[in-house]
TIMIMAR-448643 format. One line per 10 residues: their letters; for each residue x, y, z of N, C-alpha, C, O. Coordinates in Angstrom, 2 decimals. Example, Ala and Ser with C-alpha at 12.3 -4.5 7.8 and 13.67 -1.06 7.14 Angstrom:
// residues 2
as = 13.19,-5.69,7.80,12.30,-4.50,7.80,13.20,-3.30,7.80,14.24,-3.32,8.46  12.85,-2.25,7.08,13.67,-1.06,7.14,12.90,0.03,7.87,13.41,1.14,8.04
***
This chain:
// residues 111
xxxxxxxxxx = -2.05,35.24,-1.21,-1.47,34.80,-2.45,-0.27,33.93,-2.15,0.46,34.15,-1.19  -0.07,32.95,-3.00,1.03,32.02,-2.85,1.95,32.19,-4.04,1.50,32.20,-5.19  3.23,32.33,-3.77,4.22,32.44,-4.84,5.10,31.21,-4.77,5.65,30.90,-3.72  5.22,30.52,-5.88,6.05,29.33,-5.89,6.15,28.77,-7.30,5.19,28.86,-8.07  7.29,28.21,-7.64,7.54,27.60,-8.93,7.23,28.58,-10.07,6.70,28.18,-11.11  7.58,29.82,-9.89,7.38,30.82,-10.92,5.94,31.19,-11.18,5.63,31.82,-12.19  5.04,30.81,-10.26,3.62,31.10,-10.43,3.09,31.85,-9.21,3.60,31.69,-8.10  2.07,32.65,-9.43,1.38,33.33,-8.35,-0.08,32.93,-8.42,-0.71,33.02,-9.48  -0.62,32.50,-7.29,-2.03,32.11,-7.27,-2.67,32.54,-5.96,-1.98,32.77,-4.96  -3.96,32.63,-5.97,-4.72,32.98,-4.78,-5.00,31.70,-4.01,-5.32,30.66,-4.60
xxxxxxxxxx = -4.89,31.77,-2.69,-5.17,30.59,-1.87,-6.65,30.24,-1.89,-7.50,31.12,-2.01  -6.93,28.97,-1.79,-8.32,28.52,-1.74,-8.87,28.72,-0.33,-8.11,28.93,0.62  -10.17,28.64,-0.21,-10.81,28.78,1.10,-10.33,27.70,2.05,-10.12,27.96,3.24  -10.15,26.50,1.54,-9.71,25.39,2.39,-8.27,25.62,2.88,-7.96,25.30,4.03  -7.40,26.17,2.04,-6.04,26.48,2.46,-6.04,27.55,3.55,-5.29,27.45,4.52  -6.87,28.56,3.40,-6.98,29.60,4.43,-7.53,29.02,5.72,-7.07,29.37,6.81  -8.50,28.13,5.61,-9.09,27.48,6.77,-8.02,26.70,7.54,-7.94,26.80,8.76  -7.21,25.94,6.82,-6.15,25.17,7.46,-5.06,26.08,8.02,-4.53,25.82,9.10  -4.74,27.15,7.31,-3.71,28.07,7.74,-4.06,28.72,9.08,-3.19,28.90,9.94  -5.31,29.06,9.26,-5.75,29.72,10.50,-6.26,28.73,11.53,-6.81,29.14,12.55
xxxxxxxxxx = -6.08,27.46,11.28,-6.41,26.39,12.24,-7.84,26.48,12.75,-8.10,26.34,13.95  -8.74,26.71,11.85,-10.17,26.68,12.14,-10.59,27.71,13.19,-11.54,27.47,13.94  -9.92,28.85,13.25,-10.31,29.90,14.18,-11.61,30.55,13.72,-11.85,30.72,12.53  -12.43,30.90,14.67,-13.66,31.62,14.36,-13.36,33.11,14.49,-13.52,33.70,15.56  -12.93,33.70,13.40,-12.48,35.08,13.40,-13.62,36.02,13.78,-13.41,36.98,14.53  -14.80,35.77,13.27,-15.94,36.64,13.55,-16.24,36.63,15.05,-16.52,37.69,15.62  -16.20,35.48,15.68,-16.46,35.40,17.12,-15.39,36.16,17.91,-15.71,36.83,18.90  -14.13,36.07,17.48,-13.06,36.81,18.16,-13.28,38.30,18.07,-13.09,39.02,19.05  -13.66,38.78,16.90,-13.91,40.21,16.72,-15.05,40.67,17.62,-14.95,41.69,18.29  -16.14,39.90,17.62,-17.30,40.27,18.44,-16.96,40.26,19.92,-17.41,41.14,20.67
xxxxxxxxxx = -16.16,39.28,20.36,-15.80,39.19,21.78,-14.96,40.39,22.20,-15.22,40.99,23.24  -13.96,40.75,21.40,-13.11,41.89,21.73,-13.91,43.19,21.71,-13.74,44.04,22.58  -14.79,43.33,20.72,-15.61,44.53,20.62,-16.54,44.64,21.83,-16.69,45.73,22.39  -17.15,43.54,22.25,-18.04,43.55,23.41,-17.29,43.92,24.69,-17.81,44.65,25.53  -16.05,43.39,24.83,-15.26,43.74,26.02,-15.02,45.23,26.09,-15.17,45.84,27.15  -14.65,45.84,24.96,-14.39,47.28,24.94,-15.66,48.07,25.18,-15.64,49.09,25.86  -16.78,47.61,24.61,-18.06,48.30,24.85,-18.42,48.24,26.33,-18.88,49.24,26.89  -18.22,47.10,26.96,-18.57,46.93,28.38,-17.71,47.80,29.27,-18.21,48.41,30.21  -16.41,47.86,29.01,-15.55,48.67,29.86,-15.91,50.15,29.72,-15.84,50.89,30.70  -16.29,50.58,28.53,-16.73,51.96,28.35,-17.99,52.23,29.16,-18.13,53.29,29.76
xxxxxxxxxx = -18.90,51.26,29.16,-20.15,51.40,29.92,-19.86,51.49,31.42,-20.44,52.32,32.11  -18.96,50.64,31.91,-18.63,50.63,33.34,-17.96,51.94,33.74,-18.24,52.47,34.82  -17.08,52.45,32.90,-16.39,53.71,33.22,-17.39,54.86,33.33,-17.21,55.75,34.16  -18.43,54.85,32.51,-19.41,55.94,32.51,-20.47,55.79,33.60,-21.26,56.72,33.80  -20.51,54.68,34.32,-21.51,54.46,35.36,-21.35,55.43,36.53,-20.27,56.00,36.74  -22.45,55.62,37.29,-22.40,56.42,38.51,-21.55,55.71,39.55,-21.44,54.48,39.55  -20.94,56.49,40.44,-20.05,55.93,41.46,-20.77,55.00,42.44,-20.13,54.13,43.03  -22.05,55.16,42.62,-22.78,54.35,43.59,-23.15,52.96,43.11,-23.56,52.13,43.92  -23.02,52.68,41.82,-23.42,51.38,41.28,-22.46,50.28,41.73,-21.25,50.50,41.81  -23.01,49.12,42.04,-22.22,48.00,42.56,-21.14,47.56,41.58,-20.00,47.32,41.98
xxxxxxxxxx = -21.48,47.46,40.30,-20.50,47.03,39.31,-19.32,47.99,39.26,-18.17,47.56,39.16  -19.59,49.27,39.32,-18.54,50.29,39.31,-17.65,50.14,40.54,-16.43,50.20,40.43  -18.26,49.95,41.71,-17.49,49.80,42.95,-16.59,48.57,42.86,-15.41,48.64,43.21  -17.13,47.46,42.40,-16.37,46.21,42.32,-15.23,46.31,41.30,-14.14,45.79,41.54  -15.48,46.97,40.19,-14.45,47.05,39.15,-13.30,47.96,39.57,-12.17,47.76,39.12  -13.56,48.93,40.42,-12.52,49.86,40.82,-11.86,49.49,42.15,-10.86,50.09,42.53  -12.41,48.49,42.85,-11.84,48.12,44.15,-10.67,47.16,43.97,-10.58,46.44,42.97  -9.79,47.17,44.94,-8.66,46.24,44.95,-9.10,44.96,45.66,-9.82,45.01,46.66  -8.66,43.83,45.13,-9.00,42.56,45.75,-8.18,42.35,47.02,-7.01,42.73,47.08  -8.80,41.76,48.01,-8.11,41.47,49.26,-7.68,40.01,49.25,-8.27,39.18,48.56
xxxxxxxxxx = -6.67,39.72,50.03,-6.21,38.35,50.13,-5.15,38.05,49.09,-4.62,38.96,48.44  -4.85,36.77,48.94,-3.82,36.37,47.98,-4.41,35.41,46.96,-5.45,34.79,47.18  -3.72,35.31,45.86,-4.15,34.39,44.81,-3.68,32.98,45.13,-2.78,32.78,45.95  -4.28,32.03,44.47,-3.86,30.64,44.64,-2.47,30.44,44.03,-1.99,31.28,43.27  -1.86,29.32,44.36,-0.56,28.99,43.80,-0.73,28.65,42.32,-1.81,28.30,41.86  0.37,28.78,41.59,0.35,28.46,40.17,0.16,29.70,39.32,0.25,30.83,39.80  -0.11,29.47,38.06,-0.29,30.59,37.13,-1.56,31.34,37.49,-2.62,30.73,37.63  -1.46,32.66,37.64,-2.65,33.44,37.98,-3.63,33.47,36.82,-3.23,33.56,35.66  -4.90,33.39,37.13,-5.93,33.47,36.11,-6.06,34.92,35.65,-5.95,35.85,36.44  -6.29,35.07,34.37,-6.45,36.41,33.83,-7.80,36.97,34.26,-8.82,36.26,34.22
xxxxxxxxxx = -7.81,38.19,34.65,-9.05,38.86,35.00,-9.55,39.62,33.79,-8.77,39.98,32.90  -10.85,39.86,33.76,-11.49,40.50,32.62,-10.87,41.86,32.31,-10.59,42.16,31.15  -10.65,42.66,33.33,-10.10,43.99,33.12,-8.66,43.92,32.60,-8.25,44.79,31.82  -7.91,42.91,33.01,-6.55,42.74,32.49,-6.56,42.45,31.00,-5.68,42.92,30.28  -7.54,41.69,30.52,-7.67,41.43,29.08,-7.96,42.72,28.32,-7.39,42.96,27.25  -8.84,43.53,28.87,-9.18,44.79,28.22,-7.96,45.71,28.18,-7.68,46.33,27.15  -7.23,45.79,29.30,-6.04,46.63,29.34,-4.99,46.16,28.34,-4.30,46.97,27.73  -4.86,44.84,28.19,-3.92,44.28,27.21,-4.33,44.68,25.79,-3.48,45.08,24.99  -5.62,44.59,25.49,-6.11,44.99,24.17,-5.79,46.46,23.90,-5.35,46.82,22.81  -6.02,47.30,24.91,-5.79,48.73,24.75,-4.30,49.07,24.65,-3.93,50.01,23.95
xxxxxxxxxx = -3.45,48.31,25.33,-2.01,48.53,25.23,-1.53,48.21,23.82,-0.67,48.90,23.29  -2.08,47.15,23.22,-1.72,46.79,21.86,-2.10,47.90,20.88,-1.43,48.11,19.87  -3.18,48.62,21.20,-3.63,49.72,20.35,-2.96,51.04,20.72,-3.16,52.05,20.05  -2.16,51.03,21.80,-1.48,52.23,22.30,-2.47,53.30,22.77,-2.27,54.49,22.55  -3.55,52.85,23.41,-4.53,53.76,24.01,-4.12,53.96,25.46,-4.05,53.01,26.23  -3.86,55.20,25.83,-3.36,55.49,27.18,-4.41,56.12,28.07,-4.41,55.87,29.28  -5.29,56.91,27.53,-6.27,57.65,28.33,-7.61,56.91,28.35,-8.61,57.43,27.86  -7.64,55.72,28.92,-8.83,54.88,28.92,-10.03,55.61,29.50,-11.08,55.68,28.86  -9.90,56.13,30.68,-11.05,56.72,31.36,-11.56,57.98,30.67,-12.77,58.17,30.54  -10.65,58.85,30.22,-11.09,60.07,29.55,-11.76,59.75,28.22,-12.75,60.39,27.84
xxxxxxxxxx = -11.23,58.77,27.50,-11.80,58.43,26.20,-13.16,57.75,26.36,-14.06,58.00,25.56  -13.30,56.90,27.37,-14.55,56.17,27.56,-15.69,57.09,27.96,-16.85,56.81,27.65  -15.39,58.19,28.65,-16.44,59.13,29.05,-17.07,59.79,27.83,-18.28,60.03,27.81  -16.27,60.09,26.82,-16.77,60.67,25.58,-17.20,59.53,24.65,-16.35,58.86,24.06  -18.50,59.32,24.52,-19.02,58.19,23.75,-18.52,58.17,22.30,-18.16,57.12,21.78  -18.51,59.33,21.65,-18.09,59.38,20.25,-16.63,58.97,20.09,-16.28,58.24,19.16  -15.79,59.43,21.00,-14.38,59.06,20.95,-14.20,57.57,21.25,-13.34,56.92,20.67  -15.01,57.04,22.16,-14.91,55.62,22.52,-15.36,54.73,21.36,-14.78,53.67,21.14  -16.38,55.16,20.63,-16.81,54.40,19.44,-15.67,54.35,18.43,-15.47,53.32,17.78  -14.93,55.43,18.29,-13.78,55.44,17.38,-12.71,54.45,17.85,-12.09,53.78,17.03
xxxxxxxxxx = -12.51,54.36,19.16,-11.54,53.40,19.70,-11.98,51.98,19.37,-11.15,51.15,19.00  -13.26,51.69,19.52,-13.77,50.35,19.23,-13.59,50.02,17.75,-13.18,48.91,17.40  -13.91,50.97,16.89,-13.72,50.75,15.44,-12.25,50.53,15.10,-11.92,49.68,14.28  -11.39,51.30,15.74,-9.94,51.15,15.50,-9.47,49.77,15.96,-8.64,49.15,15.29  -9.98,49.30,17.08,-9.61,47.99,17.59,-10.01,46.91,16.60,-9.25,45.97,16.35  -11.20,47.05,16.06,-11.68,46.07,15.08,-10.80,46.09,13.84,-10.48,45.04,13.29  -10.42,47.28,13.38,-9.59,47.41,12.18,-8.18,46.89,12.40,-7.60,46.26,11.52  -7.61,47.14,13.58,-6.25,46.70,13.86,-6.19,45.19,14.08,-5.23,44.54,13.67  -7.20,44.66,14.72,-7.19,43.23,15.05,-7.33,42.36,13.82,-6.60,41.37,13.66  -8.23,42.72,12.95,-8.49,41.90,11.76,-8.59,42.79,10.53,-9.68,43.26,10.19
x = -7.48,43.03,9.87,-7.52,43.90,8.69,-8.32,43.32,7.55,-8.44,43.95,6.50
***
């Protein structure tokens, strides 16, 4: 809603479009939700699986000069920190609790 000149009116779709600079909100929601679903899947994997080993291993060597590239797991951890989720591994093991975390993320990100 816009308040101005003693009037209150609802914004038009075009004004909202310009305000959000043509962001694809639906795609952002789906991307964040998929990241959280994937990390839950990886946490629940058996220890012998290659993906599990790679995700839990420390990288060797050094990074290139300049700004470090964000890693996938760092993005997920950032999302969870914004939601104040601390027990990632314990919550991901319990599927029902993890589904609640994903729903909460969707609700917090885009009300």
